[in-house]
C-alpha positions in Angstrom: 0.2 0.5 -0.3 1.3 3.5 -1.4 1.1 6.1 1.9 1.6 9.7 2.4 2.0 11.5 5.6 -0.2 14.2 6.7 -0.3 16.7 9.6 -4.1 16.3 11.4 -3.9 20.1 11.2 -4.4 19.5 7.2 -6.8 17.3 7.1 -9.7 19.4 8.4 -11.5 21.9 11.1 -11.4 21.7 14.1 -14.3 24.1 16.5 -13.5 24.3 19.8 -16.7 23.8 22.6 -18.4 26.9 24.1 -17.2 28.0 27.2 -20.6 27.1 29.4 -20.4 28.6 32.5 -22.2 26.8 35.5 -24.7 29.8 35.6 -25.5 28.9 31.7 -26.9 25.4 33.2 -30.8 24.4 32.6 -33.0 21.6 33.1 -34.3 22.3 29.9 -33.5 22.4 26.6 -30.6 21.4 24.1 -28.0 18.7 25.9 -24.2 20.1 26.4 -21.7 17.3 25.4 -19.3 17.1 28.1 -16.3 14.8 27.7 -18.0 12.2 30.6 -20.7 11.9 27.9 -18.7 10.6 25.3 -16.5 8.7 28.0 -19.3 6.6 29.1 -19.2 7.8 32.6 -22.9 8.2 34.1 -22.9 11.9 35.0 -26.1 14.3 35.3 -26.6 15.9 31.4 -27.2 19.6 32.0 -28.8 21.5 29.1 -29.1 25.0 27.8 -32.0 26.7 26.8 -30.9 29.8 24.6 -29.3 29.8 21.2 -26.0 29.9 19.6 -24.1 29.9 16.9 -24.5 26.8 15.0 -21.1 26.0 14.7 -21.4 25.0 18.6 -24.5 22.8 17.1 -23.7 18.6 17.5 -25.7 16.1 15.3 -25.4 12.3 15.7 -22.5 11.1 13.5 -20.2 13.6 14.1 -16.9 13.3 15.2 -15.0 14.6 18.8 -12.1 14.8 19.9 -11.3 15.4 23.6 -8.1 17.4 23.7 -8.5 17.8 27.4 -8.5 14.4 30.2 -9.7 11.7 28.9 -8.0 12.3 25.5 -9.8 10.3 22.8 -11.8 9.9 19.2 -15.1 9.8 19.6 -18.8 9.2 16.9 -21.5 10.9 18.5 -24.6 9.0 18.4 -27.5 10.2 20.6 -29.5 13.5 20.0 -28.5 16.8 18.9 -26.2 18.8 21.4 -24.2 21.7 22.4 -20.6 21.5 22.1 -18.6 22.5 25.6 -15.0 23.4 25.4 -12.0 21.1 25.5 -13.8 19.3 23.0 -13.4 19.6 18.9 -16.1 19.5 16.3 -14.4 17.6 13.5 -15.6 19.4 10.4 -14.2 17.8 7.1 -13.6 21.4 4.8 -10.2 21.0 3.7 -10.6 18.9 0.7 -9.2 16.1 1.8 -9.8 12.7 0.5 -10.5 10.9 3.9 -13.2 8.5 4.6 -14.6 9.8 8.0 -14.1 6.0 9.8 -10.5 6.0 8.8 -9.9 9.4 9.8 -10.9 7.6 13.3 -8.8 5.1 13.3 -6.3 6.9 12.1 -6.4 9.6 14.6 -7.4 7.7 17.4 -3.8 5.9 17.3 -2.1 8.7 16.9 -3.8 9.8 19.6 -2.5 7.5 21.8 0.7 7.6 21.0 1.3 11.4 21.6 2.3 11.2 25.1 5.2 13.2 24.8 3.3 15.9 23.7 0.3 15.6 26.5 0.9 18.4 29.2 -0.4 18.9 33.2 -0.3 16.5 36.1 -3.9 15.9 37.2 -5.3 17.1 34.0 -4.1 15.9 30.9 -4.2 18.2 27.6 -3.0 19.0 24.1 -2.6 22.0 23.0 -3.6 23.0 19.5 -0.2 23.4 18.1 0.9 20.1 19.4 -2.4 18.8 17.8 -2.4 20.1 14.5 1.3 19.1 14.3 0.8 14.9 14.6 1.6 13.3 11.7 -1.1 10.4 10.1 -0.3 8.2 6.9 -2.9 8.9 4.0 -3.7 6.3 1.6 -5.7 6.2 -1.4 -9.6 6.1 -0.6 -9.8 2.6 -2.1 -7.2 1.5 0.4 -9.2 3.7 3.4 -12.1 1.5 2.5 -9.9 -1.7 2.3 -8.1 -0.7 6.1 -11.5 0.6 7.4 -13.5 -3.0 6.4 -11.0 -5.0 7.7 -10.3 -3.4 11.1 -14.0 -3.4 11.6 -14.5 -7.0 10.9 -11.5 -7.2 13.8 -13.7 -5.0 16.1 -16.6 -6.9 16.0 -14.7 -9.9 16.6 -13.4 -8.5 20.0 -17.1 -6.9 20.6 -18.5 -10.7 20.5 -16.1 -12.0 22.7 -16.4 -9.5 25.2 -20.3 -9.7 25.2 -20.0 -13.4 25.5 -17.7 -12.8 28.5 -20.3 -10.0 29.9 -22.9 -13.1 29.2 -21.3 -15.5 31.7 -21.0 -12.3 34.5 -24.2 -12.5 34.8 -25.0 -15.8 34.9 -22.9 -16.1 37.4 -25.2 -13.0 39.3 -28.6 -14.8 38.0 -27.4 -17.8 39.9 -26.3 -16.6 43.1 -29.8 -15.2 43.2 -31.4 -17.9 42.5 -29.4 -19.6 45.1 -29.4 -17.2 47.6 -32.3 -14.4 47.0 -32.5 -11.1 47.3 -29.3 -10.0 49.8 -31.3 -6.7 50.7 -34.6 -8.4 51.0 -33.2 -12.0 52.1 -36.4 -14.3 50.8 -35.3 -17.4 52.1 -34.4 -16.5 55.9 -30.8 -16.8 56.3 -28.6 -15.8 59.2 -26.9 -12.1 59.0 -24.0 -11.3 60.1 -21.1 -8.7 59.8 -18.8 -9.2 57.3 -16.2 -8.7 60.1 -17.7 -11.3 62.2 -17.7 -13.7 59.7 -14.5 -12.9 57.8 -10.8 -11.6 59.4 -11.6 -8.6 57.9 -8.3 -5.6 57.9 -6.3 -3.1 56.0 -2.8 -2.7 54.3 -0.5 -0.6 55.8 -1.0 3.5 56.9 2.5 4.1 56.5 4.9 5.5 53.2 7.5 3.0 53.7 10.8 4.1 51.5 10.7 2.7 47.8 13.4 0.4 45.7 14.8 0.3 42.2 14.0 -3.5 43.3 13.2 -5.5 46.1 9.1 -6.5 47.3 5.7 -5.2 45.5 4.0 -2.9 47.3 0.2 -3.0 45.8 -2.2 -0.3 46.1 -5.8 0.9 45.2 -4.4 1.2 41.4 -3.2 -2.4 40.9 -6.3 -4.3 41.8 -8.9 -1.3 40.5 -9.0 -3.0 37.2 -10.5 -6.2 38.6 -7.1 -8.0 38.6 -4.2 -8.0 40.3 -1.7 -6.0 38.0 1.9 -6.4 39.8 3.4 -4.9 36.4 3.1 -1.2 37.9 3.5 -1.5 41.5 6.9 0.6 43.6 8.9 -2.0 45.7 9.9 -1.9 49.1 13.0 -3.1 51.0 13.0 -6.5 52.5 12.9 -4.6 56.3 9.6 -3.1 55.6 7.7 -5.8 53.4 7.5 -8.0 56.5 7.0 -5.4 59.0 3.5 -4.8 56.9 3.1 -8.5 56.5 3.1 -8.9 60.4 -0.1 -7.2 60.5 -1.6 -7.8 57.0 0.2 -10.5 55.6 -2.0 -11.9 52.0 -2.4 -15.4 51.7 -3.7 -17.5 48.7 -7.3 -17.6 48.6 -7.8 -13.7 50.7 -9.8 -11.2 48.9 -8.2 -7.9 48.7 -10.0 -4.7 47.6 -9.4 -0.7 46.6 -9.8 1.6 49.3 -8.7 4.6 47.6 -9.6 5.9 44.4 -12.5 3.0 42.1 -13.2 1.2 45.0 -15.1 -1.4 46.0 -13.7 -4.3 42.8 -12.7 -7.4 44.8 -10.2 -10.0 43.6 -9.5 -13.1 44.9 -5.8 -13.8 45.3 -5.4 -17.2 43.2 -1.6 -17.5 43.4 0.9 -17.6 46.0 1.8 -13.7 47.1 5.1 -12.2 47.7 3.6 -8.5 47.9 2.4 -6.1 50.5 -0.6 -4.0 50.7 -1.4 -0.3 51.4 -4.9 1.1 51.1 -6.2 -2.1 50.3 -9.1 -3.7 52.3 -7.7 -7.7 53.3 -10.6 -10.2 53.5 -9.3 -13.5 55.4 -10.8 -17.1 55.4 -10.1 -20.2 57.0 -11.2 -23.9 57.1 -14.1 -23.2 59.9 -15.0 -19.9 58.2 -18.8 -19.5 57.8 -18.4 -18.2 54.4 -16.4 -18.9 51.5 -14.0 -16.7 49.3 -16.0 -16.8 45.6 -19.6 -16.4 47.6 -18.2 -13.2 49.1 -16.5 -12.0 46.2 -20.0 -12.2 43.9 -21.7 -10.6 47.3 -19.5 -7.7 47.2 -19.3 -7.3 43.0 -23.3 -6.8 43.4 -26.0 -4.2 43.9 -26.5 -4.9 47.1 -22.9 -3.7 47.7 -23.2 0.0 46.1 -26.5 0.1 48.0 -25.0 -0.7 51.6 -21.8 0.3 51.3 -20.8 2.9 47.9 -23.5 5.3 49.5 -20.8 5.5 52.6 -17.8 6.7 50.0 -16.2 9.8 51.0 -14.0 12.2 49.6 -14.1 14.7 46.7 -11.6 14.2 44.0 -10.0 10.8 45.8 -12.9 9.1 47.1 -12.1 6.4 50.1 -14.3 3.6 52.1 -13.3 3.1 55.7 -12.0 -0.1 57.3 -15.2 0.2 59.6 -18.0 0.6 57.4 -16.5 -3.1 55.1 -16.3 -4.7 58.3 -20.4 -3.7 59.6 -22.0 -4.8 55.9 -24.3 -6.9 56.5 -23.7 -10.5 54.9 -26.5 -13.1 54.4 -25.1 -16.2 55.9 -27.0 -19.6 54.1 -24.7 -22.9 55.2 -21.4 -23.4 53.7 -22.9 -26.5 51.6 -24.8 -24.5 49.5 -21.7 -21.7 49.1 -19.6 -24.2 47.9 -22.0 -25.9 45.9 -22.5 -22.1 43.9 -18.1 -21.8 44.3 -17.9 -25.1 42.3 -20.5 -23.6 39.6 -18.6 -20.5 39.3 -15.9 -22.3 39.0 -16.8 -24.3 35.6 -18.1 -20.7 34.9 -14.6 -19.6 34.7 -13.2 -22.0 32.7 -15.3 -21.0 29.9 -14.5 -17.5 30.6 -10.8 -18.7 30.7 -11.3 -19.8 26.6 -12.8 -16.5 25.9 -10.7 -14.2 27.4 -7.7 -16.1 25.7 -9.2 -15.8 22.4 -9.9 -12.4 23.3 -6.2 -11.9 24.2 -5.3 -13.5 20.8 -8.0 -10.7 18.7 -6.6 -8.2 20.2 -2.8 -8.6 19.5 -4.1 -8.9 15.9 -6.0 -5.8 16.2 -3.1 -3.7 17.5 -0.4 -5.3 14.9 -3.1 -4.3 12.0 -3.5 -0.8 13.4 0.7 -0.9 13.8 1.0 -2.2 9.8 -1.4 0.8 8.9 -0.5 3.3 11.0 2.6 2.8 12.5 
């Protein structure tokens, strides 16, 4: 395939959104598009009931580029709206032969690779001059269409695998309700106890040990916020600090750890022999005589019941956190352990199917990444 490099600024015009003030917001009128409306976060919609220049009007199918906070490119798929600042509307008025979907793939890929041009510590943003100067490959229109067709087919395969995994997660939640009933209503009349009564509930260190270039990983909330334990981005501590922390909060295989700061309430079962210490992480421990098992408690903590009972107690402004006391006070149903073990065996079978799908998904995403590299560099 023949390709040339073109600067993003030469491909289209980019209209920045209107600088709305809080006093402009209303409960009626046309919705205001903000960055969180593009990224899928659940925020209350604001409206503007007056009129603006038509250049700020967004219609279904328009391409929007967030250049602050969550940087990326999105296709608007909802009702007509007004565009807020820190978002560009893409207007193809430069006479360049470029397909909209190809533009979306090419620019989306480029935006992921411009970390060196991003400014700001807590609020990331691109300057307009840096944005305009980013280069993307430009093929003939026929080649663009072929690239889009192949990438969209690959994306459909990825989406199908993700949907199948979601279905299995839903199946587990449904079986939980079928076997134990709604945790709020407790229609089966199970005994109820505080989580701190049926489990050993602790948290990690409150100190800030000195970090080292090598040593033992210190797992914090950020390392378990994705629903799995990610040791690739851990800080390291010395052996003395590791042993001191583990005198109070030693993590064992089979324990549950859960973030307490930032993205709170996503439990993970430790399924390997751990060699790490924890900070700002809840630790829920079990033993052979526990009245509850770890799989049962994990699914309970993933349910809407946890959201209703605990998440409304989450404190903090920009940095959310939940107290150890609130976690210990969580009221949990205590069905017979034999029934819980039966449920855990069902989950284990589902997890086998999920493992197969995850491996397939990993291959699909690697292939997609390889195609993006081939086409866009």
